[in-house]
C-alpha positions, 0 to 999 in steps of 0.5 A: 918598241925597238931593241938595240941589243939583247944580253944576259944579266946574272941574278944573285940568289941566296948565299951559296946558290948558283946564279940564274940568268935574267934576260933583258934588252936595252932600248935606245935610252939604255933603260932595261925593258923586259924580254923574258918572252924572248928567252922562251923562244931563243934559249941560246941567248941564256946559254951562249957560251955553252951553245958555242962550245958544245962539239956534239949535237944537242937539243936546245929547248924552253918551257913555260911555268906549266912545263909546256915545251915552247921551243925546240931547235932544228937538231931535235929530229937528228938528235932524238929522231922525232919531229918537233911537232910531237913535242911542242906544247907538251911536257917531258913528263908526258913521255916518261917511261916506267923506268926507275931512272925516271923516279928522280926526274919526277921527284924534282920540281923543275919550275916551282922551286924557289931556289934558283939552281941549274939542275941536271938529270937523266931520264928515259923517254918513249915517243909515239913510234915506240922508240925509247931514248935515255937523255940527259936534261940540263935546265936553268930557270929563267927569271925576270925581276925576281919572278920565274917565268919559265926555264930553258936548257939542253937535251943530250941523247945518251942512247946509241942506235944499238942500245935504243930500246923499243917496247915489244909491241913497237918491235913487232910493228917495226918488223911488220913494216920492214916485211912490206918492203920488196927485195929491191927496196930493201937493197936500196935501203941497205946501201943508203944506211951503209952510207952510199949516195943515190948516184953511186947506188944507181951506178952500182945496180945499173939503173937510172937515178930516178929509179933509186930515188923512187925505191928509196921514197917508197921504202921510207913511206912503208917504214913511216919515216920522213928523213934520212936520220930516221931511216938510218935509226929505224933500219939499224933497229930492224937489222938488230931485231931480225938478227936476234930471231 
């Protein structure tokens, strides 16, 4: 079946409750047909105004009725510093730390609630790298014909690079990785993290551009990072940890 347009329609739950959103599509005859599956892969359709008005990077996500994450936008890596693959098909509950801030998050039954109320909570997540982030999670149920089919929302990173916490074991591992870098690799990383481009670094150090690219690539491999954003986040942590010795 082909669809001409997608739009959000409000559902009006019991008195004094905030409306949730049901996504429907219109076929050529104008008869509404279900498109609930679409919203679980395109949350911007449910939150279009929010998506356009936010001036900071946020992670858009969707999850099914089991709490399994079904969609993450491309900002996931730059905002959270983790790959989409680490989070997809898993639940946020899998990443909760033992911090007291998570008590309210665990107590809130996001999906099975019969009251269609958008909810905002804060929680602390720990990823496979050992990095801990405090995030704000804003979630709204997705309903089709009065039946909840999942939820969609946004994550906003409340941590700063300087205050992001690592477990003691993760701190040790990060320092061990940093110790693997040669002096010239560390020099390149320092300049990259300070915002200098490869061409400028090559000119400053008097070496070929491909030499700088090779040193940067080797350093990133030793640190176990795959993007510039991860490199910056890891190196700021390393600077802080080495300075605290």
